[in-house]
C-alpha positions in Angstrom: 42.9 64.8 98.3 45.7 62.2 97.8 47.7 64.6 95.8 47.5 67.2 98.6 48.7 64.7 101.2 51.6 63.5 99.0 52.6 67.1 98.3 52.5 67.9 102.0 54.6 64.9 102.8 57.2 65.7 100.2 57.4 69.3 101.3 57.8 68.4 105.0 60.5 65.9 104.0 62.4 68.5 102.0 62.2 71.0 104.8 63.6 68.5 107.2 66.4 67.6 104.8 67.3 71.3 104.3 67.5 71.9 108.1 69.8 68.9 108.6 72.1 70.1 105.8 72.4 73.5 107.4 73.3 72.1 110.7 76.0 70.0 109.3 77.8 72.9 107.6 77.6 75.0 110.8 79.1 72.4 113.1 81.4 70.4 110.8 84.8 72.0 111.1 86.4 70.1 108.2 83.6 70.9 105.8 84.1 74.6 106.3 86.7 76.8 104.7 88.5 77.7 108.0 92.2 77.9 108.1 94.2 75.4 110.3 94.9 78.3 112.7 91.2 79.0 113.1 90.4 75.4 113.6 93.2 75.0 116.2 92.0 78.1 118.0 88.4 76.9 118.3 89.4 73.5 119.4 91.7 74.9 122.0 89.0 77.3 123.3 86.6 74.4 123.6 89.2 72.4 125.6 89.8 75.5 127.8 86.1 75.7 128.6 85.8 72.0 129.3 89.1 71.5 131.2 89.7 75.0 132.8 93.1 75.3 131.2 95.8 77.8 132.4 97.4 80.2 129.9 100.5 78.1 129.7 98.4 75.0 129.0 96.4 76.8 126.3 99.6 77.8 124.5 101.0 74.3 124.5 97.7 72.7 123.4 97.2 75.4 120.7 100.6 74.3 119.2 99.4 70.6 119.2 96.0 71.5 117.7 97.7 73.6 115.0 100.0 70.8 114.1 97.0 68.4 113.9 94.9 70.8 111.9 97.7 71.3 109.3 98.2 67.6 109.0 94.4 67.1 108.5 94.4 69.7 105.8 97.3 68.2 104.0 95.7 64.7 104.2 92.4 66.2 102.9 94.1 67.9 100.0 96.1 64.7 99.1 92.9 62.7 99.3 91.1 65.2 97.0 94.0 65.1 94.5 94.0 61.3 94.5 90.2 61.2 94.1 90.3 63.5 91.1 93.2 61.8 89.4 92.5 59.3 86.7 95.0 56.7 87.9 93.4 56.3 91.3 94.8 53.3 92.9 93.1 51.1 95.4 94.9 50.5 98.7 96.4 47.2 99.3 96.3 45.5 102.7 99.9 46.7 103.3 98.9 50.3 102.5 96.0 50.2 104.9 98.1 48.7 107.6 100.7 51.5 107.1 98.1 54.3 107.2 96.4 52.9 110.3 99.8 52.3 112.0 100.8 55.9 111.4 97.4 57.2 112.7 97.7 55.2 115.8 101.3 56.3 116.4 100.2 59.9 116.1 97.3 59.2 118.6 99.7 57.6 121.1 102.1 60.6 120.8 99.3 63.1 121.2 98.1 61.2 124.3 101.5 61.4 125.8 101.8 65.1 125.0 98.4 65.8 126.6 99.4 63.7 129.7 102.5 65.9 130.1 100.5 69.2 129.8 97.4 68.4 131.8 97.1 67.6 135.5 95.5 64.2 136.6 91.9 65.5 136.8 92.1 67.4 133.5 93.7 64.4 131.7 90.9 62.1 133.0 88.3 64.5 131.6 90.1 64.8 128.3 90.3 61.0 128.0 86.5 60.7 128.6 85.9 63.5 126.0 88.2 61.8 123.6 86.5 58.5 123.9 83.0 60.0 123.5 84.0 61.7 120.3 84.2 58.2 118.8 87.9 57.4 118.6 87.1 53.9 119.9 84.1 53.3 117.7 86.1 51.1 115.3 87.2 48.8 118.0 83.8 48.6 119.7 82.2 47.8 116.3 84.8 45.0 115.8 83.9 43.5 119.2 80.2 43.5 118.5 80.6 42.0 115.1 82.9 39.3 116.5 80.3 38.5 119.2 77.5 38.2 116.6 79.5 35.8 114.5 80.4 33.6 117.4 76.7 33.5 118.5 77.2 35.5 121.7 
């Protein structure tokens, strides 16, 4: 009887794991083998649905999304190459600062581009969507860790 229960638990656990894995590959754009153009098109269409973009806005945002997708693919390939190479170096504090600084500069530039393309209402919605996606998670996590360490 115990063997049957253990077997049933194992099978149900494996079935749940298999379903989770399938969902990840369907929704994760970076895990798929889509081209940058396909990723940019899908992201632009999602924004069109969410923000009710005009044709002119769609073209401008598609260009931004395409640039971002190409950059992400380049970074992904560079990361893979570095990961596979034998002389993989660890990042110094200066390297991490440089990478984070570049990422934040790109985010600021993109925000300004979006502000120039979208109207006030659309930009407000875009900012809320952008924050929900987790772009501020790092900073929220830092605040909560700091509060815990200071006994708040």
